[in-house]
KOLSELUM-542345 format. One record per residue: residue in one letter; x, y, z of N, C-alpha, C in turn. Coordinates in steps of 0.2 Angstrom, whole numbers, m for minus. Atoms other than C-alpha are relative to their C-alpha. Last residue first. Example, Ala and Ser with C-alpha at 12.3 -4.5 7.8 and 13.67 -1.06 7.14 Angstrom:
REM KOLSELUM-542345
+----+-------+-------+-------+-------+-------+-------+-------+-------+-------+
: aa :  n_xx :  n_yy :  n_zz : ca_xx : ca_yy : ca_zz :  c_xx :  c_yy :  c_zz :
+----+-------+-------+-------+-------+-------+-------+-------+-------+-------+
:  S :    m4 :    m6 :    m1 :    68 :    m5 :    36 :    m4 :     5 :     3 :
:  A :     4 :    m6 :     0 :    62 :   m22 :    39 :     4 :     6 :     0 :
+----+-------+-------+-------+-------+-------+-------+-------+-------+-------+
***
This chain:
REM KOLSELUM-542345
+----+-------+-------+-------+-------+-------+-------+-------+-------+-------+
: aa :  n_xx :  n_yy :  n_zz : ca_xx : ca_yy : ca_zz :  c_xx :  c_yy :  c_zz :
+----+-------+-------+-------+-------+-------+-------+-------+-------+-------+
:  P :     1 :    m6 :     5 :   145 :   223 :    29 :     6 :     5 :     1 :
:  Y :     3 :    m6 :    m4 :   151 :   208 :    40 :     0 :     6 :    m5 :
:  V :     2 :    m6 :     4 :   155 :   191 :    33 :    m3 :     5 :     4 :
:  V :     7 :    m1 :    m2 :   164 :   180 :    46 :    m2 :     6 :    m4 :
:  P :     3 :    m7 :     0 :   179 :   173 :    38 :    m7 :     0 :     2 :
:  E :     5 :    m1 :     5 :   185 :   156 :    44 :    m3 :     7 :     0 :
:  L :     5 :     5 :    m1 :   200 :   159 :    56 :    m5 :     1 :    m6 :
:  N :     0 :     4 :     6 :   216 :   169 :    52 :    m5 :    m6 :     0 :
:  F :    m2 :     7 :    m1 :   217 :   174 :    70 :     0 :    m4 :    m6 :
:  I :    m6 :     0 :    m4 :   216 :   193 :    67 :     3 :    m7 :     1 :
:  V :    m5 :    m3 :     4 :   203 :   191 :    53 :     7 :     0 :     4 :
:  H :    m1 :     5 :     5 :   192 :   180 :    64 :     6 :     2 :    m5 :
:  I :    m3 :     5 :    m3 :   193 :   192 :    78 :     2 :    m6 :    m5 :
:  H :    m7 :    m2 :    m1 :   188 :   206 :    66 :     4 :    m5 :     4 :
:  H :    m3 :    m1 :     7 :   172 :   197 :    60 :     8 :     2 :     1 :
:  R :    m2 :     6 :     3 :   168 :   191 :    77 :     4 :     1 :    m6 :
:  L :    m6 :     2 :    m3 :   169 :   209 :    84 :     2 :    m7 :    m2 :
:  H :    m6 :    m4 :     1 :   158 :   215 :    71 :     6 :    m2 :     3 :
:  K :    m2 :     2 :     7 :   145 :   202 :    73 :     6 :     3 :    m2 :
:  L :    m3 :     7 :    m1 :   145 :   205 :    92 :     2 :    m2 :    m7 :
:  Y :    m7 :    m1 :    m3 :   143 :   224 :    89 :     3 :    m7 :     1 :
:  D :    m5 :    m1 :     5 :   129 :   220 :    77 :     7 :     1 :     3 :
:  A :    m1 :     6 :     5 :   119 :   211 :    90 :     5 :     2 :    m5 :
:  A :    m4 :     5 :    m4 :   122 :   225 :   103 :     1 :    m6 :    m4 :
:  L :    m7 :    m2 :    m1 :   117 :   238 :    90 :     4 :    m5 :     4 :
:  W :    m3 :     2 :     7 :   101 :   229 :    85 :     7 :     2 :     1 :
:  E :     0 :     7 :     1 :    96 :   229 :   104 :     3 :    m2 :    m7 :
:  I :    m5 :     3 :    m4 :   100 :   247 :   106 :     1 :    m8 :    m1 :
:  T :     1 :     1 :    m7 :    89 :   251 :    92 :     6 :    m2 :     4 :
:  K :     0 :     6 :    m2 :    95 :   259 :    76 :    m2 :    m1 :     7 :
:  L :     3 :     1 :    m7 :    92 :   275 :    66 :     0 :    m8 :     2 :
:  T :     8 :     1 :     1 :   104 :   276 :    51 :    m2 :    m1 :     8 :
:  E :     1 :    m2 :     6 :   123 :   281 :    50 :    m8 :     0 :    m2 :
:  T :    m7 :     1 :     3 :   122 :   281 :    68 :     0 :     2 :    m7 :
:  Q :    m1 :    m2 :     7 :   106 :   288 :    76 :     8 :    m1 :    m1 :
:  V :    m6 :    m4 :     1 :   103 :   279 :    92 :     0 :     1 :    m7 :
:  T :    m4 :     0 :     6 :    86 :   271 :    97 :     6 :     5 :     1 :
:  R :    m2 :    m7 :     1 :    77 :   264 :   112 :     5 :     1 :    m6 :
:  K :     3 :    m3 :     6 :    70 :   247 :   109 :     2 :     7 :    m1 :
:  Y :    m3 :     3 :     6 :    81 :   238 :   121 :    m2 :     3 :    m6 :
:  S :    m4 :    m4 :     4 :    77 :   251 :   135 :     3 :    m3 :    m7 :
:  S :     4 :    m6 :     3 :    61 :   243 :   142 :     5 :     4 :    m4 :
:  E :     3 :     2 :     6 :    71 :   227 :   145 :    m3 :     5 :    m4 :
:  P :     7 :     2 :    m1 :    80 :   236 :   159 :    m2 :    m2 :    m7 :
:  M :     5 :    m4 :     4 :    99 :   237 :   156 :    m7 :    m3 :     1 :
:  N :     3 :    m4 :    m5 :   110 :   228 :   169 :    m5 :     5 :    m3 :
:  N :     3 :     5 :    m5 :   116 :   214 :   158 :    m4 :     4 :     5 :
:  L :     6 :     3 :     3 :   119 :   227 :   144 :    m4 :    m5 :     5 :
:  I :     5 :    m5 :     2 :   130 :   238 :   155 :    m6 :    m4 :    m3 :
:  Y :     4 :    m2 :    m6 :   139 :   223 :   163 :    m5 :     5 :    m2 :
:  C :     4 :     5 :    m3 :   143 :   215 :   146 :    m4 :     2 :     6 :
:  I :     6 :     1 :     4 :   149 :   231 :   139 :    m5 :    m5 :     2 :
:  Q :     5 :    m6 :    m2 :   160 :   234 :   154 :    m6 :     0 :    m5 :
:  K :     3 :     1 :    m6 :   168 :   217 :   151 :    m5 :     5 :     2 :
:  N :     5 :     5 :     1 :   171 :   222 :   133 :    m4 :    m3 :     6 :
:  L :     5 :    m3 :     3 :   180 :   237 :   139 :    m6 :    m4 :    m2 :
:  L :     4 :    m4 :    m5 :   190 :   227 :   150 :    m6 :     4 :    m2 :
:  Y :     3 :     5 :    m4 :   196 :   214 :   137 :    m5 :     4 :     5 :
:  W :     5 :     3 :     4 :   201 :   228 :   124 :    m5 :    m5 :     5 :
:  L :     5 :    m5 :     1 :   210 :   238 :   138 :    m6 :    m3 :    m4 :
:  N :     4 :    m1 :    m6 :   219 :   222 :   143 :    m5 :     5 :    m1 :
:  I :     4 :     6 :    m1 :   225 :   218 :   125 :    m5 :     1 :     6 :
:  I :     5 :     0 :     5 :   230 :   236 :   122 :    m4 :    m6 :     1 :
:  E :     5 :    m6 :    m2 :   240 :   237 :   139 :    m6 :     0 :    m5 :
:  N :     5 :     3 :    m6 :   248 :   220 :   135 :    m5 :     5 :     2 :
:  T :     5 :     5 :     2 :   254 :   226 :   118 :    m4 :    m2 :     6 :
:  N :    m2 :     6 :    m4 :   261 :   243 :   124 :    m5 :    m6 :    m2 :
:  W :     2 :     2 :    m7 :   255 :   255 :   111 :     4 :    m6 :     3 :
:  Q :    m6 :    m2 :    m5 :   265 :   262 :    96 :    m2 :    m2 :     7 :
:  Q :    m6 :     3 :     2 :   254 :   254 :    83 :     5 :     1 :     5 :
:  Y :    m1 :     6 :    m3 :   239 :   260 :    92 :     6 :    m4 :    m2 :
:  N :    m7 :     2 :     2 :   242 :   278 :    86 :     1 :    m7 :     4 :
:  A :    m2 :     4 :    m6 :   226 :   284 :    94 :     7 :    m3 :     0 :
:  I :    m2 :    m4 :    m6 :   225 :   297 :    81 :     2 :    m3 :     6 :
:  L :    m5 :    m4 :     1 :   226 :   285 :    67 :     2 :     4 :     6 :
:  V :    m5 :     5 :     0 :   214 :   272 :    74 :     7 :     4 :    m1 :
:  W :    m1 :     2 :    m6 :   201 :   286 :    77 :     7 :    m5 :     1 :
:  K :    m3 :    m6 :    m3 :   204 :   294 :    60 :     1 :    m2 :     8 :
:  D :    m7 :    m1 :     2 :   201 :   277 :    52 :     3 :     6 :     3 :
:  Q :    m4 :     5 :    m2 :   185 :   273 :    62 :     8 :     1 :    m2 :
:  N :    m4 :     2 :     6 :   176 :   289 :    59 :     6 :    m4 :     2 :
:  Y :    m7 :    m2 :     0 :   163 :   290 :    73 :     4 :    m2 :    m7 :
:  I :    m4 :     2 :     6 :   145 :   292 :    74 :     7 :     1 :     2 :
:  I :    m7 :     2 :    m2 :   134 :   294 :    90 :     3 :    m3 :    m6 :
:  T :    m4 :     2 :     6 :   118 :   304 :    87 :     7 :    m1 :     2 :
:  P :    m6 :    m4 :     0 :   106 :   303 :   102 :     4 :    m2 :    m7 :
:  S :    m4 :     1 :     6 :    89 :   296 :    99 :     6 :     4 :    m1 :
:  E :     4 :     2 :     5 :    80 :   303 :   114 :     4 :     0 :    m6 :
:  E :     1 :    m5 :     5 :    92 :   304 :   128 :    m4 :    m3 :    m5 :
:  Y :     3 :    m6 :    m4 :    92 :   294 :   145 :    m1 :     6 :    m5 :
:  Q :     5 :     1 :    m5 :    94 :   276 :   139 :    m3 :     6 :     4 :
:  A :     7 :     1 :     2 :   102 :   281 :   123 :    m5 :    m2 :     5 :
:  V :     3 :    m6 :     2 :   117 :   288 :   132 :    m8 :    m1 :    m3 :
:  V :     1 :    m4 :    m6 :   122 :   272 :   140 :    m4 :     6 :    m2 :
:  F :     4 :     4 :    m5 :   121 :   260 :   126 :    m2 :     4 :     6 :
:  R :     6 :     1 :     3 :   128 :   272 :   113 :    m5 :    m3 :     5 :
:  R :     4 :    m7 :     0 :   142 :   278 :   124 :    m7 :    m1 :    m3 :
:  I :     1 :    m2 :    m7 :   147 :   260 :   127 :    m4 :     6 :     1 :
:  N :     6 :     4 :    m1 :   145 :   257 :   108 :    m1 :     1 :     8 :
:  N :     5 :    m3 :     3 :   158 :   271 :   105 :    m7 :    m4 :     1 :
:  Q :     1 :    m6 :    m3 :   170 :   264 :   117 :    m6 :     4 :    m2 :
:  A :     3 :     2 :    m7 :   168 :   246 :   111 :    m1 :     7 :     3 :
:  S :     7 :     2 :     1 :   171 :   252 :    93 :    m3 :    m1 :     7 :
:  D :     4 :    m6 :     2 :   186 :   262 :    98 :    m7 :    m2 :    m1 :
:  I :     1 :    m4 :    m6 :   193 :   246 :   107 :    m4 :     6 :    m2 :
:  L :     5 :     3 :    m4 :   189 :   236 :    92 :    m1 :     3 :     6 :
:  H :     6 :    m2 :     3 :   199 :   248 :    81 :    m6 :    m3 :     4 :
:  G :     2 :    m7 :    m2 :   213 :   246 :    93 :    m6 :     2 :    m3 :
:  L :     2 :     1 :    m7 :   212 :   227 :    90 :    m1 :     7 :     3 :
:  I :     7 :     3 :     0 :   213 :   230 :    72 :    m3 :     0 :     7 :
:  E :     4 :    m6 :     2 :   228 :   242 :    75 :    m7 :    m3 :    m1 :
:  K :     0 :    m4 :    m6 :   237 :   228 :    84 :    m5 :     6 :    m1 :
:  K :     4 :     3 :    m5 :   233 :   216 :    70 :    m1 :     4 :     7 :
:  S :    m3 :     6 :    m3 :   241 :   228 :    58 :    m5 :    m3 :     5 :
:  W :    m2 :     0 :    m7 :   230 :   239 :    48 :     3 :    m6 :     2 :
:  K :     3 :     5 :    m4 :   231 :   240 :    29 :     2 :     1 :     8 :
:  S :     7 :    m1 :     0 :   235 :   255 :    18 :    m4 :    m5 :     5 :
:  A :     1 :    m7 :    m3 :   254 :   255 :    21 :    m8 :     1 :     1 :
:  S :    m1 :    m5 :     5 :   254 :   236 :    16 :    m1 :     7 :     4 :
:  S :    m2 :     3 :     6 :   255 :   219 :    25 :     1 :     6 :    m6 :
:  R :     4 :    m3 :     5 :   257 :   228 :    41 :     1 :    m3 :    m7 :
:  F :    m1 :     1 :     7 :   265 :   218 :    55 :    m5 :     3 :    m4 :
:  S :    m1 :    m7 :     3 :   263 :   225 :    73 :     1 :     0 :    m8 :
:  F :     5 :    m4 :    m2 :   255 :   209 :    81 :     0 :     7 :    m4 :
:  E :     6 :     2 :     3 :   266 :   197 :    71 :    m6 :     5 :     1 :
:  D :    m1 :    m1 :     7 :   282 :   206 :    77 :    m7 :    m1 :    m4 :
:  E :     1 :    m7 :     1 :   275 :   207 :    95 :     1 :     2 :    m8 :
:  T :    m6 :    m4 :    m1 :   272 :   189 :    95 :    m1 :     7 :    m2 :
:  I :    m2 :    m3 :     6 :   254 :   183 :    97 :     7 :     4 :     1 :
:  N :    m5 :     5 :     4 :   252 :   172 :   112 :     2 :     3 :    m6 :
:  K :    m7 :    m1 :    m4 :   244 :   186 :   123 :     5 :    m5 :    m3 :
:  F :    m3 :    m7 :     1 :   230 :   188 :   110 :     7 :     0 :     3 :
:  D :    m2 :     0 :     7 :   226 :   169 :   111 :     4 :     7 :    m2 :
:  P :    m6 :     4 :     0 :   225 :   170 :   130 :     3 :     0 :    m7 :
:  L :    m4 :    m4 :    m4 :   211 :   184 :   129 :     7 :    m4 :     0 :
:  H :    m6 :    m3 :     4 :   203 :   174 :   114 :     5 :     4 :     4 :
:  L :    m4 :     5 :     4 :   192 :   162 :   124 :     6 :     3 :    m3 :
:  N :    m3 :     5 :    m5 :   187 :   174 :   138 :     4 :    m5 :    m4 :
:  I :    m6 :    m4 :    m3 :   183 :   188 :   125 :     4 :    m5 :     5 :
:  I :    m5 :    m2 :     5 :   172 :   176 :   115 :     6 :     4 :     3 :
:  K :    m3 :     6 :     2 :   163 :   168 :   129 :     6 :     2 :    m5 :
:  E :    m4 :     2 :    m5 :   159 :   185 :   137 :     4 :    m7 :    m2 :
:  L :    m5 :    m5 :    m1 :   152 :   191 :   121 :     5 :    m2 :     5 :
:  E :    m5 :     2 :     6 :   142 :   175 :   118 :     6 :     5 :     0 :
:  G :    m3 :     7 :    m1 :   134 :   177 :   136 :     5 :    m2 :    m6 :
:  T :    m6 :    m1 :    m5 :   132 :   196 :   133 :     3 :    m7 :     1 :
:  I :    m5 :    m4 :     3 :   122 :   192 :   117 :     6 :     1 :     5 :
:  L :    m4 :     5 :     5 :   112 :   178 :   124 :     6 :     4 :    m3 :
:  K :    m4 :     5 :    m4 :   108 :   189 :   140 :     4 :    m5 :    m5 :
:  M :    m7 :    m3 :    m1 :   102 :   203 :   129 :     5 :    m5 :     3 :
+----+-------+-------+-------+-------+-------+-------+-------+-------+-------+
***
């Protein structure tokens, strides 16, 4: 888990200033009505962080809890497009710091505990997948080399 949290901390610390340098117009721009803006993608990452925090915590005391979310509905209902940009950036950063704290303090015996998402996954698998998912969307936001994510 230390490798995952180390990489997660590296990513969020590296990109926090980058997010703050995106203009409001660029952050809110939608290329089409069916595409998320960069602000909404960051909101999606906030939703993902919140759901994974719940998974990482609940799976340590419940047997294979079911924690699934509808990402499109979460982004729509949260209405991230209207959020204050600094607040959305800070929330993204702090939730990821919380994930690092939870994972770093998790006993190794909990890594193999499971959560029912679309399929049954271990906490360890979910943590690694969370990192891949985050990288994928960060690369989209900053127009970096694509990171393939299912």
